[in-house]
C-alpha positions in Angstrom: 1.5 -15.6 -8.7 -1.0 -17.6 -6.7 -3.5 -14.7 -6.8 -3.2 -14.6 -10.6 -3.8 -18.4 -10.9 -6.8 -18.1 -8.6 -8.3 -15.2 -10.6 -7.9 -17.1 -13.9 -9.6 -20.2 -12.4 -12.5 -18.0 -11.0 -12.9 -16.3 -14.4 -13.0 -19.7 -16.1 -15.7 -20.9 -13.7 -17.6 -17.7 -14.2 -17.5 -18.0 -18.0 -18.6 -21.6 -17.8 -21.5 -20.7 -15.5 -22.6 -17.9 -17.9 -22.5 -20.4 -20.8 -24.5 -23.1 -18.9 -27.2 -20.6 -17.8 -27.8 -19.2 -21.4 -26.6 -22.2 -23.4 -24.7 -19.8 -25.6 -21.8 -17.3 -25.2 -22.6 -14.3 -27.4 -21.8 -10.6 -27.2 -24.1 -10.0 -24.2 -22.4 -12.7 -22.2 -19.0 -11.3 -23.2 -20.0 -7.9 -22.0 -21.2 -9.3 -18.7 -17.9 -11.2 -18.3 -15.8 -8.1 -19.1 -17.8 -6.0 -16.7 -17.2 -8.5 -13.9 -13.5 -8.7 -14.7 -13.1 -4.9 -14.7 -15.1 -4.4 -11.5 -13.1 -7.2 -9.7 -9.8 -5.8 -11.0 -10.6 -2.3 -9.7 -11.6 -3.6 -6.3 -8.4 -5.6 -6.0 -6.3 -2.6 -7.0 -8.0 -0.3 -4.6 -7.7 -2.8 -1.7 -4.0 -3.4 -2.4 -3.2 0.3 -2.7 -5.0 1.0 0.6 -2.8 -1.6 2.3 0.4 -0.2 0.8 -0.3 3.3 1.9 -1.4 2.4 5.5 2.0 2.2 7.1 3.3 5.5 5.6 0.1 7.3 6.8 0.6 5.9 10.3 4.2 7.1 10.3 3.1 10.6 9.3 0.5 10.6 12.1 3.0 9.3 14.6 5.7 11.9 13.6 3.2 14.8 13.8 1.9 13.8 17.2 5.2 13.1 18.8 7.3 16.0 17.3 4.4 18.5 17.1 5.5 19.5 13.6 3.3 19.3 10.6 4.6 17.4 7.5 3.7 19.4 4.4 5.0 17.0 1.7 5.8 13.4 2.1 7.2 10.4 0.1 8.2 6.9 1.2 10.0 3.8 -0.1 9.6 0.3 1.2 13.1 -1.0 1.3 12.7 -4.7 2.2 10.3 -5.6 -0.6 13.2 -5.9 -3.0 14.9 -8.7 -1.2 12.6 -10.3 1.3 8.8 -10.5 1.1 7.3 -10.4 4.5 3.8 -9.8 5.7 4.7 -8.8 9.3 8.1 -7.1 9.0 8.6 -3.9 7.0 11.5 -1.5 6.5 10.8 2.0 5.1 12.7 5.1 4.1 10.8 8.4 4.6 11.5 11.8 3.0 9.4 14.8 4.0 9.3 18.5 4.1 8.5 20.3 7.4 8.3 23.9 8.5 10.1 24.6 11.8 10.7 28.1 13.1 9.1 29.6 9.9 11.8 27.9 7.8 11.4 25.0 5.4 13.5 21.8 6.0 14.0 18.7 3.9 14.2 15.7 6.3 14.6 12.0 6.0 14.5 9.0 8.3 15.9 5.8 6.9 15.5 2.2 7.8 12.4 2.6 10.0 11.4 -0.9 11.1 7.7 -1.6 11.3 6.2 -4.8 12.8 2.7 -5.8 12.1 0.8 -7.6 14.9 -2.6 -8.7 13.7 -4.2 -5.4 12.6 -1.8 -3.1 14.5 1.6 -1.6 13.3 4.4 -1.0 15.7 7.3 1.3 14.8 10.2 -0.6 16.5 13.1 2.0 16.1 11.2 5.3 15.6 13.0 7.0 18.5 16.4 5.5 17.8 16.7 6.5 14.1 18.4 9.8 13.6 16.4 12.3 11.6 18.6 14.1 9.0 17.3 17.5 8.1 18.8 20.2 6.0 17.5 23.7 5.3 15.7 24.1 2.0 
């Protein structure tokens, strides 16, 4: 919510600045304003998407390096964003498909706790959570 208010204020300031520079607000100025809005929106969406996908990619890397098994398909769900909004504590459910002994398995690990310390992510209970796999 605060981000939206900040964006609206910045857009109003930008529109006012464009008006003051040209002493008018015609189609050219509207095109410039729309271009700035679109570019800034795309940048915001890309940055937020990158942040959301960072933890699942780290999980995938950790799983593949510790278990020596390649994950072929992978989905995730952040569980704690529905009730508690936290910037340092995350809980995820992971579903993935692996190939072990030339057979395909559907596996899942639920309630993986992730702690963010500055720019590093720590998987608190990675080794304690039971991995549930079934033959596909």
